[in-house]
N, C-alpha and C positions, 0 to 999 in steps of 0.2 A: 455267881451267875444269878440274875434276877429270876426268882421262882415264878413270879406272876407272868413274866414274858414267856417262859417256857411253856406254861399252861395255856397261855393265849395262842401260841403257835400250834400247840397240839389241838386246841379246839378248832382252829381254822382248818387244819389238816383233816380232822374227822368230818367236818362239815363238807369238805370237798369230796370226800370218798364216794358218796352216793352218785354224784355227778359223773365221776370217772368210771363207775362200775359198768354201765352199759357199753362203753367203748371197749373195755377190757373183755367183755363177754361176747361181743358181737361175732368175732371170728369163730368162737366155739359154737355159737348158734348156727352159723352158716355151714360149718362142717357137719353139723348134725342132720342137715337136709339130705335125703337119700340120693345116691347116684343112680340115675335111671337112663337106660338106653332104649330107644324106640327105633323101629324101621317104618318109614313112610314110602309107599309106592305111588308114583305119579302116573297119571294117564296121558301126559303130554311129552312130546319129543324133547329130548335134552337140547336140541339145537334152537329151541324157541325160548329166548332168554327172558321174555316177559311172562308168559303163562307158566312155563316150567320154573322160571326163575323165582316166581312168587313163593314157591315152596322152599326155595333156598333162603330167601329173605325171612320167611317164617321161622325156619329151623334156627337160623343164626340169632334171630331176636329172642327166641325161647332160651337158647344157651346164655345169651347175655343177661337176661332177666334173672337167671337162676345161678349165676356165677359158674356156669359150665357144668352144673350138677345134673341138668336134664339135657341130654343130647338126642336129637332126632336126625337120623340119617336118611337122606332122600335118595331114592332109587328111581331110575327111568323105567318107562314101560317095557316089559319084557325081561327086565333084570331079575325080578322076583316073580311077578305075575303079569299076564297080558293087560294091556291098557283098559279094556272093557270088562275085566274081571276084578277091578280094584275093590269095589264094594263087597263082593262075595268073599274076597280074601280077608277083609277086615271083619266081616261078620263071623267068619270061621275062626278067627284068631291066628291066621297064617302070618299076618302082619298086624302091628298095632294100629296103623293109621294109613290113610291114603289122601291124595289130592286129586279130585276128579270132577266130572261134570254130572251132576245128579240126573239130568234128563236122559243120560245114557240108559237109565234103569227104569224107564216108564213101563217096560214090559212086566216088571214086578208090581208096580203100582203107578197109575198115571199122576198121582199127587206129587211124585218126585220132581215133576217138571217145575213146580213153584220155587224149588230151591235154586233153579237156574234161571228161568224165564219162560214165559208162555207167549204164543202168538198174539201180536197186537197188545202186548202187555205193558209193563212198566219200564220207564227209562232208568238210567243208572242211578240218579239221585232218588227217584221214587222207590226203586227196589231196595236201596239202602235204608230209606226211611221205614218202609214196611218191615224189613227184617228186624231193625233195632228198636223202633218205636211203635210199630204196628202189630207186634206180637208174632211176627213171622218165624223167628228162631225157635220160640217155644212150641208154636203149632207144628212146625216141621219136625221137631224132635219127638213129638208124639208118634209120628210116622217112623222115624229112624229107630226108635226104640223097639219097634216090632221086628227089626232086623238086627237087634243086639248091637246098635251103634249109636253114637252121639255125633252131631254135625254142627258146624259153624260156617258162615261165609268165609272163604279164603280167596280173595281175588275177584275182580270184576273186569270185564273187557271194555266197558263202555259201548257206544253204539257200534254195530257191526255192519258189514257189507252184505249185499244180497247174493254174492257168489259169482263163480266163473262158469261160463257157458260156451260150449263149442259153437253153437248157432244162436242167432238172435231170437229173442222172445218178443213176438209182436202181438200175439193174441193168446187166449187161454188154450186154444187148440194146439199151440206149440208146446204146451206142457204135457199133452197126452203121450203116454209111453216114455216120457223123459226119465231116464235113470239118473238120480241125483243123490250124492252123498249129503244127507241132512239128518240131524239127530233130533230127538225130542218130539213134542207134539206138532212141530212144524212139518215133520215127515208125514204124520197122519193127515194133516191138512192138504199137503201136496198130493197124497194118495187120493183124496176125495175129489181133487180137480183133475185126476187122470194121470198124475206122475207116479213114478216107481221109486220110493225112498230107499236108500241103502245106508246102513250105519257102519262106518269104517273108522278105525282109529287113525289119528293124525299121520302116523308113519306109513300107513297103507294107501293113502288117498292119491298121492301123485302117480304111483305105478298104475293104479286103476284108471286114472284119467288119461294117462299116456297111452295105455293099451286100448282105450275105448270101452272098457268094462262099464264105465259110467260116462254120462254125457255132460254132467255139471257137478259142481261142488260148492258147498258153503263151508267155510272154516271159521274165519274170524274177521280180519281187516287187512289193510295194505301191508303193515309191517310184518306180520306173520306170513301172509299169502306170498309176498315176494320171496321170503326165505324158503318157502316150500316149492316155489317155482311154477305155480299153477298158470301164470301168464305164458309160459313157454308152449303150452298145449291147448289153451282155451283163451281166445282173444277178447271175448265180451265179458265185461265186469259190471255187474248190476247192483243197484241199490234201490230201496233200503232193505235191511233184513227184517221183514215183517214178522218172522217167526220168533224173534227175540229183540225187544227194545234195548236190552242190554243183557249180558249173560253173567251170572255169578258162577264162579267155581267154588268148590266145597271141600273143606276139611272134614274127614270122617274118621272117628276113633272107635275102636272096639269098646263097647259099653262097659264091660268088666274092667278093662284096663283104665278107662277114663275114671270110673268110680274109685279105683284104687289109688289115684294120684292124690298127693297132698293138695289142699285147697290153693296154696300158693302157686303150685305148678299148673293147676287148672286156670288160674288167673293169668299166668304167663302165656298159656296157649291162647286164651281169649284176646289178650292184648296183642300178641304177635300176629294173630289172624287178621285183626283189624288193621294193623300196621301194613301187612302185606296187601290187603285189599286196596288201601289208598295208594300204595306204591304201584301196583299193577296198572290201575286205570290211568295214573299219571304217566306212566312209561308209554302206554299206548297212545294217549292223547298227544304226547309230545313227539312221537315218532311216526304215527300214521300219516300226517300231512306230507312230510318229505318222501316217505315211501310211495305214496300215491303219485306224487309228481314224477318220481323215477319211473314208475310203471307206465304212466301216460307217455313220457318221453320215449320209452322203449316200444310203443306201439299199441298198448292196451287201449281198447275202445270202451269208454265209460258210457253206461246206459242206465236210465231210470226204468223201473218196471212200468209198463203201461197201466193206466188207470183201470182198464178192464180186468187185467190180471190181479191187481191189488184188491179190487172190489170182490172178485170171485173168491179170493183167498180169505178175505175178511168174512164174507158170508159163511163160508164153511168153518172158519175158526169159531165164530160165535155159535154156530150149530153144534159143533163138537163140545164146546164149553158147557152148553146146556145138557147135552147127552151124558157127559162125564159126571155132572152134578147128580144125575139120577142113578148112575151105575156104581159110583165109588163113594162110600161113606167118608173115607179119608179125604178124597178130593173135594167133596161137598163141604166138609167142615172148614178146610183151609180156604176154599173159594169164597165162603161167606164173608170172612174177615178180609181176605185179599181184595175182593171186588169192591167192598165199601172204601177201603183205602185208595184203590185205583180211582174210583169216581170222584172222591174228595180231592185227591191230589191233582187230578187232571183239571178240575174246576179252578183250583188255585193257580195251577201252572198257566192256564190261559189268561188269567187276570194279570199275573205278574211277569213271569219269564218269557212266555211266548210273545206277548205284546212287545216286550223289550227286544227280544231277538229279531222279530220281524221288522221293527223300525230300524235297528242298526243295519240289518241286511239291505233294506231298501235305501237307507241313507248312503251306504257304501257304494251301491250301484249308481246313485245320482252324482257322486263326486267326479 
């Protein structure tokens, strides 16, 4: 046998070994990642496949990104804790995480509203831009850390509707004494114009509306509202939702549990939360139009809020904003950055998108 040929083949084999080594060791590295199981409590009824479903999309994506080593089990409201106690449960460590609406917790601090949306605030794209490029996530986590939690956007509803009313709203006087299910700072504004805000979890709204405990309700938009059956007891459907140009829902993790995660698992959560956010708004935007058509065909009466009502609510919202800047240091700090982003993005929006949208709408009417 040719000795030189044997040595040559041996050299080639040796040179190939380093290239093969990572492939040989990858399974061992994957197996070294810890197996972690979390519980996540949702504030949204399991029947709502978009807003509740976003947590399922999030959970599934985390599992896929970690080769099923990190499992997050999603529970509906009341299965572990009530819908409106989700943040408290995460803070206390009763569960590792939740999917909730941060504005539910403005009683703790009004600055929580920025994680969801504030009256006459940002639209969907603007809220997303502020969160990811305007420093919103970092600013909000200075607040969430005070409650032993870490938070990320997990879902957004897009533009919402103004809600369901038993009677027509023609003037500001029609809001006096009106009992309405409305969350966040929008409820405070409603109170300032004479209304009576009520904060109810999603599953409790229909019975309250049916019994007459409340006179009106805002929840989200046609796709969810149809599922919850509000049109069966309140015929007037108003727009727009001046209290939220769009609404983010929020992933909240116990801070100690978050800090204990491997960096790769934290990255998986960030990636999965962003994926679920895009998924949720796409699901609503594709399903709301047909749901609205069904509601109108079934007898729902669509109404725009009168200009008088919008102007009164706007004045009170701006006054409330100024007052909260003076009263809450956390609100003031976030507001300073948020309001600059709001003003800058609105100026750009008027030049680019609004001019385009207005032309297309007018051209479509002329066809």
